[in-house]
C-alpha positions in Angstrom: -13.3 -7.1 -5.3 -10.6 -6.4 -7.9 -8.5 -9.3 -9.0 -5.0 -9.3 -10.6 -5.3 -11.3 -13.8 -2.6 -14.0 -14.3 -2.4 -15.9 -17.5 -0.1 -19.0 -17.4 1.2 -20.8 -20.4 1.3 -24.3 -19.1 3.3 -25.6 -22.0 6.3 -23.3 -21.4 5.7 -22.6 -17.7 5.5 -18.9 -18.2 3.3 -16.0 -17.2 2.1 -14.4 -20.4 0.2 -11.2 -21.4 -3.1 -12.7 -22.3 -4.9 -15.6 -24.1 -4.0 -14.0 -27.4 -0.5 -12.7 -26.6 2.3 -15.1 -25.6 4.8 -12.4 -24.6 6.2 -12.9 -21.2 4.3 -10.9 -18.5 5.6 -9.6 -15.1 4.2 -11.3 -12.0 2.3 -9.0 -9.6 4.2 -7.1 -6.9 4.5 -9.0 -3.6 4.4 -6.7 -0.6 4.4 -7.7 3.1 1.0 -7.6 4.8 -0.9 -7.1 1.5 -3.6 -9.4 0.3 -3.0 -10.4 -3.3 -6.3 -11.2 -5.1 -5.5 -13.4 -8.1 -7.5 -14.6 -11.1 -5.6 -17.3 -12.9 -6.4 -18.5 -16.4 -4.5 -21.6 -17.6 -3.5 -21.8 -21.2 -2.2 -24.4 -23.6 -1.4 -24.6 -27.3 1.2 -21.9 -27.6 1.7 -20.7 -31.2 3.6 -17.8 -32.7 0.6 -17.2 -35.1 -2.5 -17.9 -33.0 -4.2 -17.6 -29.7 -3.9 -20.0 -26.8 -6.6 -22.5 -25.8 -8.1 -21.8 -22.4 -8.0 -24.9 -20.2 -11.4 -25.8 -18.7 -11.7 -25.8 -14.9 -13.6 -29.1 -14.6 -11.7 -31.7 -12.6 -8.9 -29.3 -11.8 -7.5 -28.1 -8.5 -5.0 -25.3 -8.0 -2.2 -25.0 -5.4 -0.2 -21.7 -5.1 2.6 -21.0 -2.6 5.5 -18.7 -1.9 8.4 -20.7 -0.5 11.9 -22.1 -0.7 13.3 -24.9 -2.8 15.3 -27.1 -0.3 15.4 -30.7 -1.5 12.7 -32.8 0.2 11.9 -30.1 2.8 8.7 -28.1 2.5 9.0 -24.4 3.5 6.0 -22.2 2.8 5.9 -18.5 3.5 2.3 -18.4 2.5 0.0 -20.6 0.5 -3.5 -20.8 -1.0 -4.9 -24.3 -1.9 -8.6 -23.4 -2.1 -9.7 -21.7 -5.3 -13.1 -20.8 -6.7 -13.6 -21.9 -10.3 -15.6 -19.7 -12.7 -18.9 -21.2 -14.0 -18.5 -19.5 -17.4 -17.3 -22.2 -19.9 -16.2 -19.6 -22.3 -14.0 -17.8 -19.7 -12.5 -20.5 -17.4 -10.4 -19.2 -14.5 -9.7 -19.7 -10.8 -10.0 -17.0 -8.1 -8.6 -16.7 -4.6 -6.6 -14.4 -2.3 -3.0 -15.0 -1.4 -2.3 -13.5 2.1 1.1 -11.8 2.5 0.7 -11.0 6.2 2.1 -14.2 7.6 4.6 -14.5 10.4 6.8 -16.6 8.0 7.1 -13.6 5.6 7.8 -11.3 8.5 10.6 -13.5 9.6 11.9 -13.9 6.1 12.2 -10.2 5.6 13.5 -9.4 9.1 15.3 -6.1 9.0 15.8 -6.0 5.3 13.9 -4.0 2.6 13.3 -7.1 0.4 13.7 -10.9 0.4 13.4 -13.5 -2.3 11.2 -16.6 -2.6 9.8 -18.9 -5.3 6.3 -18.3 -6.5 4.9 -21.7 -7.5 1.7 -22.8 -9.1 0.6 -26.4 -9.4 -2.3 -27.6 -11.5 -3.8 -30.9 -10.2 -5.8 -32.9 -12.7 -7.6 -35.8 -11.1 -5.3 -35.4 -8.1 -2.1 -35.7 -10.2 0.1 -32.5 -9.8 1.9 -30.6 -12.5 4.0 -27.5 -11.8 3.0 -25.0 -14.4 4.9 -22.0 -13.0 7.9 -21.6 -10.7 9.7 -18.2 -10.6 12.0 -16.5 -8.1 10.3 -13.3 -7.0 11.1 -10.4 -4.7 8.9 -9.8 -1.6 9.0 -6.2 -0.5 8.8 -5.0 3.1 5.9 -2.7 3.8 6.3 0.8 5.0 2.7 1.0 6.4 2.4 -1.9 8.8 -0.2 -3.1 11.3 0.6 -1.6 14.7 2.9 1.0 13.2 0.5 4.0 13.4 2.0 6.9 15.3 -0.2 9.2 17.3 -0.5 12.6 15.8 1.1 15.3 18.0 -1.5 17.1 20.1 -1.1 20.9 19.8 -0.7 22.8 23.1 -3.9 24.8 23.6 -3.5 28.6 23.8 -5.8 30.4 26.3 -7.9 33.3 25.3 -6.1 35.4 27.9 -2.7 34.6 26.6 -3.8 35.3 23.0 -5.3 38.7 24.0 -2.1 39.6 25.8 0.2 38.4 22.9 -1.5 39.4 19.7 -2.9 42.6 18.4 -6.7 42.7 18.2 -9.0 44.4 15.7 -10.0 46.9 18.4 -7.3 47.9 20.9 -8.5 49.5 24.1 -6.2 52.5 25.1 -6.4 55.6 27.1 -4.1 58.2 28.8 -3.5 55.7 31.6 -3.1 52.7 29.3 -1.5 54.0 26.0 -0.3 51.9 23.2 3.5 52.0 23.1 5.3 52.1 19.8 9.0 51.7 19.4 11.6 52.4 16.6 15.1 51.8 17.8 15.6 53.9 20.9 12.6 56.1 20.3 9.3 55.2 22.0 6.0 56.9 21.6 2.8 56.5 23.6 -0.4 56.8 21.5 -4.0 56.8 22.6 -7.4 58.2 21.9 -8.5 60.8 24.5 -11.9 61.0 26.0 -12.9 63.9 23.6 -12.0 61.7 20.6 -8.7 63.4 19.8 -5.7 61.3 18.9 -2.8 61.9 21.2 0.9 61.1 20.8 3.5 61.5 23.6 7.2 60.9 23.0 8.6 58.9 25.9 12.2 58.6 25.0 
């Protein structure tokens, strides 16, 4: 499974390019009905002249949600509070999938092409929460949706008899009683192969 890497500078509350590049990074694209597989690495110790320190996963819990900021009310459009921590001490990260196929997202977008919500990441250390990222993001409506498949048009079958009557064949049976009629404007000619093998033409008009 491919994961989108997300590096979070917990000191400044920013998504950054990598553990060695503190430049601001764009968040992944959020599209209705997608499943966003994330691999989050938490960083500390920002410096203009050096790399970050990766925060170890021991004792930490991660909460991620898309929602609204409305005072004391809690409004989630989707959330993921269960993350798998890496067991590599040199490369600490958390992995999980954020589902974007919720009814709340469908209701949020409604008939629009996009809608906005806050993407928030909390880091819980010993149960004590700290918001390390909170950004207003755009959620895009999907073009290809569940239940939106249109049946392909079924072509009308053409019978062999109709095809033979409509289209010229490689071998065209003709005789004096059943000639091939050719027309050019008002002039018509009957052509056929006679029984002795000679080619006959008869002007009709």
